[in-house]
BAROVEX-862351 format. One line per 3 residues: number of its first residue (from 1); their letters; for each residue x, y, z of N, C-alpha, C, O. Coordinates in steps of 0.05 Angstrom, whole numbers. Example, Ala and Ser with C-alpha at 12.3 -4.5 7.8 and 13.67 -1.06 7.14 Angstrom:
1	AS	264 -114 156 246 -90 156 264 -66 156 285 -66 169; 257 -45 142 273 -21 143 258 1 157 268 23 161
This chain:
1	XXX	-200 -313 487 -186 -309 514 -200 -298 531 -219 -285 523; -196 -299 556 -212 -285 579 -212 -259 581 -193 -244 574; -236 -249 593 -240 -217 595 -215 -203 606 -206 -182 597
4	XXX	-203 -218 626 -182 -207 636 -156 -210 623 -137 -201 636; -151 -218 601 -126 -223 583 -122 -191 574 -140 -175 571; -94 -186 570 -89 -161 564 -88 -155 531 -80 -134 520
7	XXX	-98 -180 519 -94 -182 486 -125 -196 484 -136 -210 501; -135 -189 459 -156 -202 445 -144 -211 418 -138 -196 399; -141 -235 419 -131 -251 390 -151 -264 377 -166 -280 387
10	XXX	-153 -254 347 -176 -269 333 -167 -267 304 -144 -263 297; -188 -271 286 -181 -269 258 -210 -257 246 -233 -259 254; -200 -244 224 -220 -235 205 -216 -239 175 -206 -223 160
13	XXX	-227 -266 168 -218 -276 143 -190 -287 143 -186 -304 161; -169 -280 126 -146 -286 128 -126 -274 141 -102 -279 138; -139 -253 160 -119 -234 170 -124 -240 201 -145 -240 213
16	XXX	-100 -245 211 -98 -249 240 -94 -224 258 -78 -207 253; -110 -225 277 -114 -199 290 -105 -200 319 -115 -216 336; -83 -181 326 -74 -184 353 -86 -154 367 -79 -133 356
19	XXX	-99 -151 385 -109 -124 394 -101 -122 424 -105 -139 441; -91 -99 426 -80 -93 459 -103 -85 473 -113 -64 465; -113 -97 493 -137 -90 508 -134 -83 538 -145 -95 557
22	XXX	-118 -64 541 -116 -53 567 -119 -21 565 -102 -4 570; -143 -15 556 -143 14 555 -145 30 576 -148 54 572; -144 20 599 -150 32 628 -119 38 630 -114 59 642
25	XXX	-102 26 622 -71 31 625 -57 38 601 -33 36 597; -77 47 584 -61 60 558 -50 35 545 -32 40 528; -56 10 548 -43 -13 534 -19 -18 536 -6 -27 517
28	XXX	-7 -13 561 20 -14 568 30 -44 563 14 -62 565; 54 -49 558 70 -72 554 79 -84 578 90 -72 596; 73 -111 576 81 -126 601 95 -152 591 99 -154 566
31	XXX	103 -172 609 110 -197 603 86 -213 591 89 -226 570; 65 -210 604 38 -220 590 33 -216 569 27 -235 554; 32 -188 559 27 -177 535 46 -188 510 37 -195 489
34	XXX	71 -188 516 92 -203 500 89 -234 493 89 -244 471; 86 -247 515 76 -274 516 54 -279 499 55 -299 484; 32 -264 497 10 -264 483 16 -255 449 7 -268 430
37	XXX	29 -238 448 41 -233 420 51 -259 412 41 -271 393; 74 -269 425 87 -290 413 69 -314 406 72 -325 384; 50 -323 424 33 -342 428 18 -341 394 16 -358 377
40	XXX	10 -317 395 -11 -309 372 8 -317 345 0 -336 332; 28 -304 339 47 -306 318 50 -336 317 47 -347 295; 55 -349 337 63 -379 332 39 -395 316 44 -411 298
43	XXX	13 -387 326 -11 -398 313 -12 -386 286 -11 -401 267; -14 -358 282 -17 -348 251 3 -365 233 -4 -375 211; 35 -368 245 51 -377 221 49 -402 214 60 -411 194
46	XXX	32 -418 231 32 -450 232 23 -458 201 5 -445 191; 36 -478 185 27 -486 157 -1 -496 161 -6 -514 178; -20 -484 145 -50 -489 143 -65 -472 158 -90 -474 156
49	XXX	-53 -451 176 -73 -433 189 -89 -417 178 -107 -407 191; -84 -410 151 -100 -394 136 -98 -364 137 -113 -348 125; -76 -356 156 -71 -330 160 -48 -320 139 -28 -332 134
52	XXX	-54 -296 130 -33 -290 107 -25 -258 113 -11 -245 98; -35 -251 134 -29 -222 143 -37 -215 171 -58 -224 181; -20 -200 185 -27 -193 215 -33 -168 220 -20 -151 210
55	XXX	-53 -162 236 -55 -134 242 -57 -132 270 -72 -147 283; -40 -110 283 -38 -106 313 -53 -75 314 -45 -54 303; -73 -79 329 -88 -55 338 -94 -54 369 -91 -73 384
58	XXX	-104 -30 376 -110 -27 406 -135 -14 411 -143 3 395; -150 -21 435 -168 -11 443 -165 13 461 -146 17 477; -186 29 457 -184 55 473 -173 83 457 -176 87 433
61	XXX	-163 99 472 -158 127 460 -129 125 449 -125 138 428; -112 112 459 -84 106 452 -73 83 445 -81 63 457; -56 82 429 -43 54 416 -30 44 443 -39 25 456
64	XXX	-10 56 450 6 40 471 26 64 484 41 77 469; 27 69 511 42 91 517 71 78 533 87 93 544; 76 51 531 102 44 538 100 16 555 81 0 554
67	XXX	121 13 568 123 -10 588 104 -6 613 98 16 621; 97 -25 622 81 -27 651 100 -20 671 116 -37 679; 100 2 680 122 13 702 117 0 730 136 -5 746
70	XXX	89 -6 734 87 -26 761 101 -48 756 115 -53 775; 102 -64 737 118 -88 731 144 -85 733 157 -101 746; 157 -62 717 185 -55 718 190 -46 748 211 -56 757
73	XXX	178 -32 765 187 -28 793 191 -52 805 212 -55 818; 171 -73 802 170 -100 817 194 -116 808 204 -131 825; 204 -113 784 229 -134 777 251 -118 784 271 -132 787
76	XXX	256 -95 788 281 -81 791 299 -95 814 324 -94 813; 285 -107 835 297 -116 859 313 -142 849 330 -152 865; 308 -153 826 321 -174 820 334 -174 792 321 -177 771
79	XXX	357 -171 793 369 -166 763 365 -188 742 362 -182 718; 365 -209 750 356 -238 733 332 -228 718 331 -227 694; 312 -219 734 285 -218 725 282 -192 707 265 -193 690
82	XXX	296 -170 711 294 -147 698 309 -154 667 300 -147 645; 332 -167 672 344 -178 645 326 -193 629 328 -191 605; 306 -210 639 292 -227 625 272 -211 614 265 -215 591
85	XXX	260 -190 630 238 -175 616 247 -157 593 231 -153 574; 272 -146 594 285 -129 570 285 -153 547 270 -150 527; 300 -172 551 310 -189 534 290 -204 520 295 -212 498
88	XXX	264 -210 533 242 -222 524 225 -203 505 213 -212 485; 225 -178 512 215 -160 497 226 -157 474 212 -157 454; 251 -155 473 271 -150 448 262 -178 429 259 -176 405
91	XXX	260 -202 440 257 -228 423 231 -230 410 227 -242 389; 212 -216 424 185 -214 414 181 -194 391 168 -199 370; 195 -170 395 195 -155 373 210 -161 342 202 -157 319
94	XXX	233 -171 353 247 -181 332 231 -207 314 234 -212 290; 216 -221 332 199 -244 320 178 -225 297 173 -235 275; 170 -203 304 151 -191 288 167 -182 263 154 -179 242
97	XXX	192 -178 264 206 -163 243 215 -189 226 216 -186 201; 221 -213 238 230 -242 225 203 -256 213 205 -272 194; 179 -249 225 159 -266 215 153 -265 182 155 -245 168
100	XXX	147 -286 173 142 -289 140 116 -274 134 111 -269 110; 99 -267 153 77 -254 148 81 -223 149 96 -213 166; 68 -209 130 70 -177 137 55 -176 161 36 -192 166
103	XXX	63 -157 177 54 -145 204 43 -114 197 57 -97 185; 20 -111 204 11 -80 201 0 -69 222 -18 -82 234; 7 -45 232 -1 -34 257 -18 -13 251 -13 1 232
106	XXX	-46 -6 269 -66 12 263 -58 29 293 -60 18 315; -50 54 290 -43 69 316 -59 93 320 -58 110 302; -73 97 340 -87 118 343 -76 132 369 -63 118 385
109	XXX	-81 158 374 -72 173 398 -43 170 404 -29 178 386; -31 163 425 -6 164 431 11 137 428 1 116 437; 31 137 418 49 114 410 77 127 427 91 143 415
112	XXX	84 120 452 109 129 466 122 109 474 111 87 476; 150 113 480 170 95 489 164 67 479 164 62 455; 161 50 497 151 20 488 135 18 466 138 2 448
115	XXX	115 35 466 93 34 448 106 41 418 101 27 399; 121 60 418 132 68 394 152 46 382 156 42 358; 164 32 403 183 10 393 166 -12 383 172 -23 362
118	XXX	145 -20 397 126 -40 387 120 -31 357 120 -49 340; 115 -9 349 99 0 326 124 1 306 119 -2 282; 150 4 314 168 7 298 178 -18 287 194 -18 269
121	XXX	171 -41 298 181 -68 296 159 -76 274 164 -98 263; 140 -66 267 121 -74 246 125 -66 218 142 -49 214; 111 -78 198 123 -72 171 108 -50 158 119 -38 139
124	XXX	82 -43 165 67 -24 151 52 -12 173 39 -27 188; 52 17 178 39 35 197 19 50 185 23 64 165; -5 47 198 -30 64 189 -34 81 219 -36 69 240
127	XXX	-36 109 214 -39 127 241 -67 145 235 -76 149 213; -76 151 255 -100 171 255 -90 194 257 -70 199 270; -103 212 245 -97 243 246 -92 254 275 -81 276 276
130	XXX	-98 241 296 -96 251 324 -74 233 336 -71 230 360; -58 221 318 -34 205 325 -13 225 336 -13 248 327; 4 216 356 31 230 364 46 205 370 35 184 378
133	XXX	76 211 366 95 192 372 118 206 388 125 229 380; 131 194 411 152 203 418 169 185 439 159 164 447; 189 192 446 203 175 463 214 196 490 230 214 488
136	XXX	201 187 513 199 201 536 223 190 557 228 200 579; 236 171 547 257 158 568 275 180 582 280 180 606; 284 200 564 304 215 576 290 232 601 303 238 621
139	XXX	261 240 599 253 255 615 250 243 641 245 257 660; 254 215 643 252 205 671 270 191 679 267 174 696; 298 197 664 320 181 668 326 155 659 344 142 670
142	XXX	312 145 641 308 120 629 321 118 606 328 141 598; 328 96 588 339 94 562 319 74 548 308 56 561; 314 77 523 300 57 506 312 31 515 336 28 522
145	XXX	292 12 514 298 -17 526 287 -40 509 288 -63 516; 277 -32 485 259 -53 462 272 -42 439 257 -42 420; 296 -32 435 302 -34 406 299 -5 395 307 -1 372
148	XXX	289 14 410 285 42 401 314 60 390 318 74 370; 329 52 408 357 64 403 369 61 377 383 77 366; 362 38 367 370 30 338 351 33 321 358 45 301
151	XXX	328 26 324 309 28 298 301 55 293 295 62 270; 299 73 313 290 98 304 312 116 288 305 129 269; 336 116 297 357 133 281 356 119 248 358 131 227
154	XXX	351 93 252 353 77 224 330 87 208 335 93 185; 305 91 216 285 100 202 282 128 197 275 135 174; 287 146 213 285 180 211 312 191 209 314 215 203
157	XXX	338 174 212 365 191 211 370 194 239 355 192 258; 397 199 239 411 198 266 407 226 281 403 225 305; 407 247 268 400 274 278 373 278 287 368 288 310
160	XXX	353 270 271 325 271 285 323 249 307 310 253 328; 334 230 302 331 206 325 343 216 352 332 210 374; 363 230 351 376 238 373 361 260 385 357 260 410
163	XXX	351 279 369 332 305 376 311 291 397 307 298 421; 296 269 381 273 260 395 277 250 424 263 254 444; 304 233 424 314 221 449 322 242 469 317 237 493
166	XXX	334 264 463 342 279 482 321 301 492 322 309 515; 302 310 474 286 330 480 260 314 492 250 324 512; 249 289 481 229 273 493 202 287 482 181 286 495
169	XXX	205 301 460 182 314 447 164 294 433 173 271 428; 144 298 427 123 286 408 124 296 382 129 319 377; 118 280 363 114 291 331 88 281 328 79 261 338
172	XXX	74 301 312 46 292 302 46 275 276 66 272 263; 21 265 269 19 249 245 32 258 217 46 243 204; 25 284 212 36 291 191 68 291 187 80 288 166
175	XXX	80 295 212 107 295 213 118 265 215 141 257 209; 104 255 223 114 225 223 114 209 199 130 192 194; 90 220 183 92 209 150 109 218 139 122 203 125
178	XXX	119 248 140 140 255 126 168 245 133 185 241 116; 171 239 160 196 221 167 197 197 160 218 185 161; 177 183 152 178 156 145 173 135 167 177 111 165
181	XXX	162 150 195 151 132 214 126 120 207 123 97 217; 109 128 193 84 115 187 82 117 158 93 135 146; 64 95 142 57 97 117 34 112 108 36 125 87
184	XXX	10 109 124 -14 124 120 -25 138 145 -24 129 168; -37 160 138 -55 174 159 -83 175 151 -89 183 128; -103 169 168 -128 169 160 -145 184 184 -134 191 205
187	XXX	-169 187 181 -186 203 202 -193 178 221 -198 155 214; -193 189 246 -194 167 270 -216 146 264 -214 122 269; -237 157 254 -263 136 250 -253 118 225 -264 96 226
190	XXX	-239 120 207 -231 107 192 -205 87 192 -198 72 174; -196 92 214 -169 80 216 -170 47 218 -155 33 206; -189 39 233 -193 6 236 -203 -2 212 -195 -25 206
193	XXX	-218 9 193 -230 2 167 -208 1 150 -205 -21 138; -189 22 144 -169 21 126 -150 5 134 -139 -6 115; -140 -3 157 -120 -21 162 -127 -49 155 -111 -64 145
196	XXX	-153 -55 159 -163 -84 154 -164 -86 128 -157 -107 117; -173 -63 116 -175 -67 81 -149 -70 68 -147 -84 48; -128 -58 79 -101 -63 69 -91 -90 73 -78 -101 55
199	XXX	-97 -104 99 -91 -130 108 -105 -151 87 -93 -171 77; -131 -144 84 -144 -160 66 -136 -164 39 -136 -185 26; -128 -140 31 -116 -141 1 -88 -155 6 -84 -170 -13
202	XXX	-70 -156 23 -49 -168 28 -53 -199 25 -38 -214 11; -79 -207 41 -85 -237 41 -86 -247 14 -82 -271 10; -92 -231 -8 -94 -241 -34 -70 -247 -50 -70 -262 -70
205	XXX	-50 -236 -40 -21 -242 -50 -11 -270 -46 -21 -287 -31; 12 -273 -60 27 -299 -56 38 -296 -29 52 -276 -26; 35 -311 -11 41 -315 17 70 -317 16 84 -301 28
208	XXX	83 -342 -1 110 -342 2 121 -318 -15 143 -311 -7; 113 -306 -34 123 -281 -48 132 -258 -26 155 -252 -21; 109 -248 -16 110 -231 3 132 -236 32 142 -217 44
211	XXX	136 -262 39 151 -272 54 182 -268 44 198 -257 59; 189 -276 22 211 -270 8 216 -241 5 239 -234 12; 201 -223 -4 208 -194 -4 213 -185 26 231 -169 31
214	XXX	198 -193 42 204 -180 71 228 -190 79 243 -173 89; 235 -214 78 263 -224 81 284 -208 69 300 -197 83; 284 -207 42 305 -194 28 312 -164 37 334 -154 40
217	XXX	288 -153 41 288 -122 47 299 -118 73 316 -100 75; 292 -133 94 303 -130 122 332 -140 126 350 -130 140; 333 -161 111 366 -174 115 383 -156 100 406 -150 107
220	XXX	371 -147 77 390 -126 59 398 -104 67 420 -94 59; 378 -92 87 383 -63 100 409 -67 117 426 -49 118; 412 -90 131 435 -93 150 464 -97 135 485 -100 147
223	XXX	463 -99 107 486 -106 91 492 -81 70 473 -67 64; 519 -76 60 519 -60 40 502 -72 18 491 -94 17; 502 -51 -1 486 -60 -25 493 -85 -41 475 -101 -48
226	XXX	519 -90 -46 528 -111 -56 521 -137 -49 516 -155 -64; 520 -138 -18 507 -159 -1 478 -163 -4 468 -186 -4; 464 -143 -7 434 -145 -9 425 -155 -40 405 -168 -44
229	XXX	441 -146 -60 439 -155 -83 443 -183 -91 428 -196 -105; 467 -192 -80 468 -224 -76 453 -239 -64 450 -262 -72; 438 -229 -38 414 -244 -30 394 -250 -47 383 -272 -47
232	XXX	386 -229 -66 364 -229 -82 372 -250 -103 358 -270 -106; 389 -246 -115 400 -263 -137 408 -292 -132 411 -310 -148; 412 -292 -104 413 -323 -93 386 -338 -95 384 -362 -100
235	XXX	366 -322 -91 338 -334 -88 321 -335 -111 303 -351 -112; 326 -319 -131 305 -313 -152 304 -334 -174 283 -337 -188; 324 -349 -177 323 -370 -192 303 -394 -183 286 -404 -199
238	XXX	305 -402 -155 288 -423 -145 260 -408 -143 239 -421 -148; 259 -381 -136 229 -372 -132 213 -370 -161 188 -372 -161; 226 -367 -181 216 -361 -206 204 -391 -215 189 -390 -235
241	XXX	208 -415 -204 201 -436 -211 178 -449 -190 170 -472 -193; 170 -433 -172 148 -442 -158 117 -442 -168 109 -435 -190; 103 -450 -152 70 -454 -165 56 -425 -166 38 -418 -181
244	XXX	68 -410 -146 55 -383 -142 62 -367 -170 44 -354 -182; 87 -367 -178 96 -354 -201 76 -365 -232 65 -351 -249; 76 -394 -228 62 -404 -247 34 -397 -249 24 -393 -271
247	XXX	19 -394 -227 -9 -381 -226 -8 -352 -232 -28 -343 -242; 12 -336 -228 9 -309 -228 16 -303 -259 7 -282 -269; 30 -320 -273 38 -316 -304 10 -326 -317 0 -313 -336
250	XXX	-2 -345 -310 -27 -354 -320 -48 -333 -318 -60 -325 -338; -51 -324 -296 -73 -303 -291 -67 -278 -305 -84 -262 -312; -41 -274 -311 -33 -246 -327 -44 -249 -355 -57 -232 -366
253	XXX	-38 -274 -365 -41 -282 -393 -71 -281 -394 -79 -267 -412; -88 -292 -381 -116 -295 -381 -130 -270 -372 -155 -269 -374; -117 -251 -364 -128 -224 -355 -149 -232 -331 -172 -224 -333
256	XXX	-141 -246 -312 -159 -253 -291 -141 -249 -266 -116 -251 -267; -154 -244 -245 -140 -243 -216 -127 -268 -208 -139 -289 -212; -109 -267 -199 -90 -297 -189 -103 -306 -169 -116 -292 -155
259	XXX	-101 -334 -166 -110 -345 -141 -91 -365 -128 -90 -389 -135; -75 -350 -107 -53 -360 -95 -64 -387 -70 -86 -388 -58; -47 -403 -69 -50 -423 -52 -47 -412 -19 -49 -429 -1
């Protein structure tokens, strides 16, 4: 992509990389950024792409501090355009959740407002020790626009979520880890290496198996336990007959690492 692009998209082995590349604007999110994420996911998910996991990371000091407010101000004069801005952002973040590929985020510095919403739409989160997350919408008369009002309380609980919304305060990496907002906390100079190593490990797993587990977990969370258990039961008989299961069982018997297609 060109040097002026807000994203750098590439690959490292079987890991697709989406890198936010507007460090001078703290990697703020715009229509162009969302379009770039969507296009990258389209390419990564194609049959035969060779991509088996996705890593979202960012250049500069901060992961992402929210929406591009200059773009927001320019769109506010046209209700149809601002509606598209919001709905398109929602669609792209939901795309990350629905992707058959595991999506991992590596977050340094600040993840605020829209940046936290992007982070929460990913599956597994690595954070640096200097990481802080918050929702500052209330401080400026705004409300979350890309799913924060729904994802945050589901992850941390209603009371913690409302406190973060109302107070607009930031929490640090250890607190985010304790509350379940992030999975791993590492030193800043190890963040990229640790997140990429994790994705590389995922790329050795069954692509179809990870996709089914992700779908079952995410869809099941929106249902009562009984409904989620039925989802699992409905797919298991078919899944146990596929080639990756055959390879896994053969590898287990031979005491060797499996090699999945």
